[in-house]
C-alpha positions in Angstrom: 110.3 83.3 140.8 109.6 86.8 139.3 111.9 88.4 141.9 114.6 85.8 141.1 114.4 86.6 137.4 114.4 90.3 138.1 117.6 90.0 140.2 119.2 87.5 137.8 118.4 89.6 134.7 117.8 88.4 131.2 121.2 86.8 130.6 122.2 83.8 128.6 122.9 80.5 130.4 121.1 78.2 132.8 118.0 79.6 134.5 119.3 78.6 138.0 123.0 79.4 138.5 125.3 80.5 141.3 126.5 84.2 141.4 129.7 83.3 139.5 127.6 81.9 136.6 128.0 78.2 137.2 124.8 76.1 137.0 123.4 74.8 140.2 123.8 71.1 140.7 120.8 68.7 140.6 121.2 68.0 144.3 121.4 71.6 145.3 118.3 72.4 143.2 116.4 69.5 144.8 117.2 70.6 148.3 116.2 74.2 147.6 113.0 73.1 145.9 112.0 71.0 148.9 112.8 73.9 151.3 110.7 76.3 149.1 107.8 74.0 148.9 107.8 73.3 152.6 108.0 77.1 153.3 105.0 77.6 150.9 103.0 74.8 152.6 102.9 72.7 149.5 103.5 68.9 149.4 107.1 68.4 148.2 106.3 64.9 147.1 104.2 66.3 144.2 107.1 68.3 142.7 110.5 67.3 141.4 113.2 68.9 139.4 111.9 67.2 136.3 108.6 69.2 136.8 110.6 72.2 135.7 112.0 70.5 132.6 108.5 69.3 131.7 107.1 72.7 132.1 109.8 74.5 130.2 109.8 72.0 127.3 106.0 72.1 127.1 105.8 75.9 127.2 108.5 76.2 124.6 106.7 73.8 122.3 103.4 75.6 122.8 105.1 78.9 122.0 106.4 77.5 118.7 110.1 77.1 119.4 111.8 74.7 117.1 113.0 71.3 118.2 116.6 72.6 118.0 115.8 75.5 120.3 114.1 73.3 122.8 117.0 70.8 122.7 119.5 73.7 123.3 117.4 75.2 126.1 117.3 71.9 128.0 120.8 70.8 127.0 119.4 67.6 125.4 121.7 65.9 122.9 119.1 63.4 121.7 115.4 63.3 120.9 114.7 62.5 124.6 113.3 66.1 125.0 110.1 65.0 123.2 109.1 62.9 126.3 109.0 66.1 128.3 106.5 67.9 126.1 103.1 67.4 127.6 100.5 69.1 125.5 97.0 68.2 126.8 93.7 68.5 125.1 93.0 71.5 127.4 96.1 73.2 126.0 95.1 72.5 122.4 91.6 73.8 123.1 92.8 77.0 124.7 95.3 77.7 121.9 92.6 77.4 119.2 90.1 79.5 121.2 92.3 82.7 120.9 
């Protein structure tokens, strides 16, 4: 992931996109995710594309991004993004311990 981000650069737009700048499709992403997990020896049944949306929304919320920023980042048009934010008691404890 770090190598991909280094090659991609810090540009605007979707995190995963084709060289021309078009976002990758859900099906393309799913196939590539499954291949990567298989290569890494991880159970691909435990990870789905939504795992990334959950992780991104949760991380953004924990870092203090506004609701509008999270919606824009995930291209949500409604309040549905709130279902993706998964802040656990462990997260709350670690944020107050610093």
